[in-house]
N, C-alpha and C positions, 0 to 999 in steps of 0.2 A: 448652423446653430440649432441645438435641440431645446425644446421647451417642455415643461411638465405641467400637467393639469391638476389643480387642487380639488379636494372634495367640494362638491357643489351642494348648497342647501337652497333649493328653489322649488316652487310648486309647478313650474312649467318645464316640461321636457325640452321643448324647442328653445326656450331662453337659455337653459343650462347648456345645451349643445352649442349654441352660438358663442357663448362666453368661452367655452373650451376651445372651439375651432379658431377663434381669433388669436389664440396663443399657440395653437398647435394644429396645423392643417389636417393632419392625419391622427385621429384619436387613437388608432391602433398602434401608431408608431411613437407615441409619447414615451420619453424616458426621463429619469432623474438626472442630476448633474453628473453622476458617476456612470451614466450610460445604461443603467438597469431599467427594464420596462416598468413604467409607473402603473400602479393598480388604481384604476379610476373607480370612483364611487358609483353605486347604482343610481339611476335617475327615475323620477316619476314620469311614466308615459301618460298617465291620467291622474287627475286629482282624486285623492281618497274620499269616499263618501260612506256614510253609515245609514242604513235603513233599519228602523226599529220595528220589531214585531212583524217580520215579513210574512208569517202565516196566520196572523191575527189570532194567535192562541198563546203567545209567550210575551206579555207586555214589557218585561224588563230585559229582554234579549234582543240584540240587534246583529246585523251582518255588515261587516266592513268589506268594501270592494276597492281594489287598487291594482294598477298594472305597473310593471317595471320594465326597464329596457333590457336588463340581464337577469338571470335567475337570482333571486334574493329572498331572504326571510324577512318577516315583519315583527316589529316590536311595538306595543301599544302601551302608553302611559295614561292612566285614568285618574283624574283628580276631581272630587266632588265638593271641595272646600273643607272637608273634614278628614277624608281618607285619601291617600295617594298609593296607587299600586301599579305594578308593571306586569304585562303579559308578554311572554316570549313565545311566538309561534314557530314551531319547527318546520323544516322543509323549504327547499329553494325552488322557486318557480317565477314565472313572469306574470301570471294571472292569479290573483288572490281573491278568494271569497271566504272570509273568516268570521266565526262567531265572536261577538263582543258580549261578555257575560259578567254578572256580578254588579250590575248597576242597582242603585237604590231608588225606591219610589219617591216621587215628589222632590227630586233633586236636579240641580244643574251640574252636568258633568263636562269638564273640558278634557278632550282626548287628543294626545299628541301621537303622531304616527312616524315611525322611523323604519327605513329599509336598510338591510345589511347584506353585503355580498359575502360570498364564500371566503374571501380574503379579509373579512371583517371590516371592510370599508363601509361607512355609514352616511346616510343622507336623511335629514329630518325635514318633514313637510313644514313649510314656513308659517302655517296657521294651525291653531287648535280647532278641532271639530267640536262643536257644542251640541250636546244632547240633553234635552230637558224631559225628564220622565214624568208621567202622570202619577198622582198619588194613588194609593190603594183604593179600589172602588168601594162605594158605599155598601155596607153589609158585610165587608170582609171581617173575618173573625179577629178578635183582639189577641195579640201575642205580646206577652209581657215577660221579660227576663228579669227575675228578682235577684239573680246572682249570676255572675260570669267572671271566671278567673282564667283568661285565655292562656297565660303563661304556664298553667298547670293542666289545662285541658288538652284533649287529643286535637291536634291541628286539623283544620278543615272546616267543612260546612255540614249542617244538619238537614237531611232530606227526609220528608215525611208527607203523608197524606192527611187531609182533614175531611171528615165526614159530617155533613149537616144533619141536624135533628130538628123536628118541628117545622115551623115556617121558614127556617133557614134553608130548607130544601129548595126553595125558589131560587136562592143564590147559586146553588150547585156545590159540588165537591171540588176539592183542590189538591194539587200536588204543590208543595212549598219547599223552598230551600232558604235557610237563614244562615247568617254568618255567626261568628263566635259571640257577638253581642246580642244575638236574637233578632237582628234586623233582617227583614225580607230582602233577598237579592234575586229571587227568581220564583215565578209561580205560573200555574196553568189551571184554568177552571174547566169543569166538565161534569159528566155524570160520575157515579161512585167509582173511586179508585181504591185498590188495595195492593199491598205487596210491592211498593215502589222501591227500586234499587238501581244502582249504577253499574254499567259495564266498565271493563278496563279501557274501552275505547271512548268513554265519556258519555255514551248514549244511556238513556233511561229505559228500564224494563218495568212494566207494571200491568196489573190486571184491571180490566174495565169490563165488568159483567163477565161473560164467558169468552172474552177476547183477551189474548195476551199480546201486548204491543211493545215493540222496540221503537223508540223515538229519539231523534237527536235533540239537542238543547234549543234549537230554533223551531221545534214543533213539527218537523218533517217525520212522517212515519216511514221507518226503514223496513221493518218486517212486521207481520201480524199473523197470529195463529188463532183460529176460530174453532171452538168446540162445535162439532156437528155442522160446520159451515158447508153450505151447498153452492151459494152464489158468491163469487168473488167481487169485492168492491174495487180491488186493484190487483195488479200482477204480483204485488208483494204479499198478498194474503194466502195463507196456507190453511186448509181444512184438516182437522184432527177428528177422527171417528170415535169420539167419546162424548157422553151426554153433556158434560159441563166441565169448566175449570172453576175452582173456587179456592179462596184463601191464599194459595201459594202456587207459583211455578218456580221451581228451583233449578238453576243452571248447573249441570254436572260437568266434571272435568273432561268427559269424553264428548262434549258438545250436545249431548242429549239433555232432555228436561224431565224433571219429576213434577207431577201435579196431582191434585186431588179431584176426582170425579165422583159419580154417585150411581147407585143402583137401588132398586127396591125388590123385596121379596115378601110373599105372604107366609105368615107363621100362625099356626094354630096354638091354642092354649097359652096365649101370650099374656104377660102381666098387663093389667089395665090401669093400675094406679101405683105411682111410686111413693105415695104419701100414706097409703092405708094398707097395712099388712093384711094378708089373707083376703084381699079383695078378689072378686070373680075374675077369671081370665077371659080372653076373647080371641077371635081370629082377626088379625090386623095386618096391614101393610107396613113394613119396616124399611126405612131408608138406611142403607149402609154405604160407607165411602169406599171408593176404589183408589188405590195408589197406582198411578199410571206413569210409565216412562214412554216418552215419544221422541222421535228424531226431529231435527230441524225441517225435514221435508214433510212432516206431519204423520209419518208412519208410526204405528203403535209398536214399541219394542216388547213391552210386557205390561201386565196389570195384576194387581194383587188385591182381592176383595177382603175387606176387614171382617165381613160376615163369616168368612171361612177361617180367618186367622184367629179370631177371638170367639167367645161364647155369645151368640146372638140373643140368648135369653137373659144374659146378665144385664141389669139396668143400673143406672145411676140417677141421681136427681137431674131432671130435664131430659132424660132419655126417652120419655114418653110424650114429650111435647108434640102436638099435632101441627102440621103446616101443609099448605097446598103446594104440591110439586108441579110446577107448570110443565116440565118436560114430560112427566109420566101422566099428567092429567088426573091426579088422584091425591087424596089426603094420606099422609104418611106419618109415622112416628120417627122422630129425629134421634135414632138410636146412638149413633157414633159421634157425629158432628166433628170430624177431624178438622184441625185448623192449621196444621203445619206439617211439612214433610221435607227431610233433608237426606243427603247421601253422605256417608262417611267413607272416603276412598281408602282409608287405612286398612279396612277389612272388607270393603265392598258390601257394606250393609246399609239399610235404610231405617231411619228413625222417624216415627210419626207420632204427633200429639193427637190423642183421641179425647177431646174435651168432655163429652158426655159420659165417658167411661172413667174419667179422672185418672188417666193412665198415659204414660209415654211408652211406646212399644218399639223394640228393635227387632228386625228380622233380616235374614240373609237375602241379598239381591239375587244370588245365584240359585238358591234352593227354595226360597220363600218360607223357610222355617223360622219359627220364633227363636230369638236369642235370649231376651229378657223382657220383663214388664216392670216398669217403675211406677208404683202407685199403691194405694191402700190395698191391704190383703182381704178386705171384707167382700163377701158375696162372690168370690171366685170358686169354681169347682176345684177343690184342692187336688183331686186325683188327676185332672187333666192339666191344670195350669199352675199347680203349686210349685213345681220345680223351676218355673220361669219367673216367679215373683222374687224380686230382689229383697233381701233381708236387711233391715236398717241396723246400723251400728250405733246410732245416736239414740239415747233414751229421752225423747222429748215429746211434748203434747202435739205440736204441729210439725210433723216431719214430712209427710208426703204432700205433693201438690194436688190442687183441685181446680178443675176447669182451666188448666194451664195453656200457655201459648209458647211458640217460637223456641224450641230447643236448639242449642248450638253447641257443637263440640269445640272445646277450647284447645289451644296448643299443647297443654299438658295432658290432654285426653279426658279431662273432666267434662261434665255436662252442665251447661248453664241454661236456665229457662225462666220464663215469667210465670209465677204462680198467682193466678187470680184469686184463688181461695174460696170460690163460691161454696157455701154451705159447710165446708170442712167436715163432711160426713157422707156416709153411704146410706141408701135406704135400708132399714127404716130407722136410722139413728137420729140422735138429737143434732139439729143444725146450729150453726153460729149465725145469728141474724146479721144483716149487712151493716147495721148501725154499730156493731161490735167487731166487725171483721176487718181484715187488712189484706193487701196484696204486696208481693215482694219479688225481687230478683233473687234467685237461689242457685247455688252451685253444688253439685253432687259429684263425689268420687266413686266410681263403680269398679268393683273387682269382679270381672266376669268368671274367673276361675273358681272363686268361692261363692259367687252369686250374692255379694253383699253390696250395700250402698251406704255412703257416709255423707252427711250434710256438712260441708266444709266452709261455706260462706253464704251469707244472705244480707239483703238490705231491704227493709220495709216493715218487718214485724216489730222491731225494738227501737224504731225511730221516735223522736219526740212527738211528731205529728204524722201518724201513718195515714195512708189513704186506701180506699177500697175501689178497685176497678172490676166491675162485674163481667166485663167482656173486653176483648181486644187486649193489647199489651205486648211488650217486647223487652228483651234484655240482651245486650250485645257487648261482647268483649272487644275493646279497642286496642289494636295491635301495637301502636308505638308507645303508648303510656301504660297500657295494662288497665286503664280505667274501664268502668262499666257504664254504658248508656242505657237508661231505663225509660220506658214509655208506659206511663199510667194512662191508658187510652180512653177509658170510659169511667171517669170519676164521678161518683154520686155525691151530691150534697147530702150529708148524713141526716139532716133534718127533714129531707124529702127524697123522693125517688125520681125527681125531675131535674131540670137544669144541668144537663151533662156538660162536663168540661174535660180537659186532658192536661197532662203534665209531663214534660220531658226533662229528665235530670241526668247529670253526669256525676258519678261518684268515684272515689278512689277504691281500688280493689284491696281494701284493708279492713281490719276490725279494730275499732269501729270505722266505718267508711266516712269520708268527708265529702260533702256536697260541693262540687266545683261549678256547676251550672244548673240553673233551675228556671225553666220557662213554663208558663201556663198558657193554654189556648182556651178561650172562653168567649161567651156572648156577652156583650156589654149592655144589653137592654134589660128592662125589668120584666120581660115576658118569661114566666117560669117554664114554659113549654119549649123554649128555644134553647139550643145548645150545639156544641161541636164536639166531635170525638176524633181520635187518631188511632189508626190501626197499628202502624209500626213507625219507627224512625231509624235512620241509618246515618252514621258519620261518614262523609265522603271526603277524601283528601283534597280534591280540587273540583272545580266546575269543568275542567278540561281533561282530556285523556291523560292517563298516568303510564 
């Protein structure tokens, strides 16, 4: 007589095996009443356990460990009393070490673990695992979502960095991820972060000083590239022979990276004052950015000096700012201050935002030759650069961007960027004071054949309550909804020049645009010198690989 074994829901592998053997001496020989081999459910060889913050740098992330008797995949259901969600982990194996992500601070989470065989036979662990997370630490910036319409927003989570100002520097910088309601679900503290983004494999990429780091969501460093690195901290560290990384490292489709580095040169008869025309000239050291392409092994593929690409004697407001360059051990003029670089694979070109020139520049990756310059036509040598300046088709007062950030090529070929708007003038013209100024996300349609540019969409200038962000900022097209995610990263209180805060909004890509999400990041104390800023934000589809 044949017996069949039913799916077992037990926490002990031995207990489950004994129950099944009592009915069927040979587990492998069990069949159903028709004589067909019965598909037994997978069994827990060990009880599942969750360790929170395994590397002491990701307080809301944990790792689940469990073993099964046969290859199985794992499903986890998380309930914090307010929200319930399910995580399906791919891959069939017997030893499982899996990240548990998306927990909320200061909450009790009940977690159910289920294992599933290839034949879709399921076994659920008979007890919930309970995880109680700590609240956000004292001094954490205030995050308040004044508006959230998840059914109309781009699905997913918002990833961004937070930069401290004033005495908040004692707390440190952060990388933060929030859900659609603006609630924190993941964070890491450390020194200054910039350009945080997510890989397709779920890992994070970010700049930390002159180091570019790939890290998984449990805080494990996977790879690390160090500008001018000589001594390795680990076998995963790669040295890149360039003076620095700053503002951005852009992953290209060929697995190389684009970044911004720096050089200095001495120039004679150089302008000494951007605010006073006909002021005396001087001999001075000028800092210019290098666009650098490097391979994953650290080798330099190519570099393009902006001092050769553009006119080193052309200045904008802030081009003559002096600062001490630690690498060169000298005081320099901050001539270019490039803050973003991207690759456009459609024509193998490179687009770089040159903040202190108030220009976005495109050049050929193959030849290094200029293609166009998007920016004010003032102060350019028309004989040399006139044919590269895009001619505006719109007749409006504020057409060109100033001190802009983060250009992005849209699916329709248009260019989206964040226009900070500093001064809205070139030396020695009349400036717009910050109390009357505004920042915006702006979209341009560029016709390279006719060398024209048209402003086709913007959000920020004509809003009921506009804001001015003198630095930082981001504007991203969101692929599923077509919405735009905008980061006002360095918002001044217009009554003073202190107490910096930030704002992240999501708007429809329409005219007029409708705000769907509005979150502010600020310091909740009365100290006027304390504040928080945000470099960029990204909408990521999931905390897990896609």
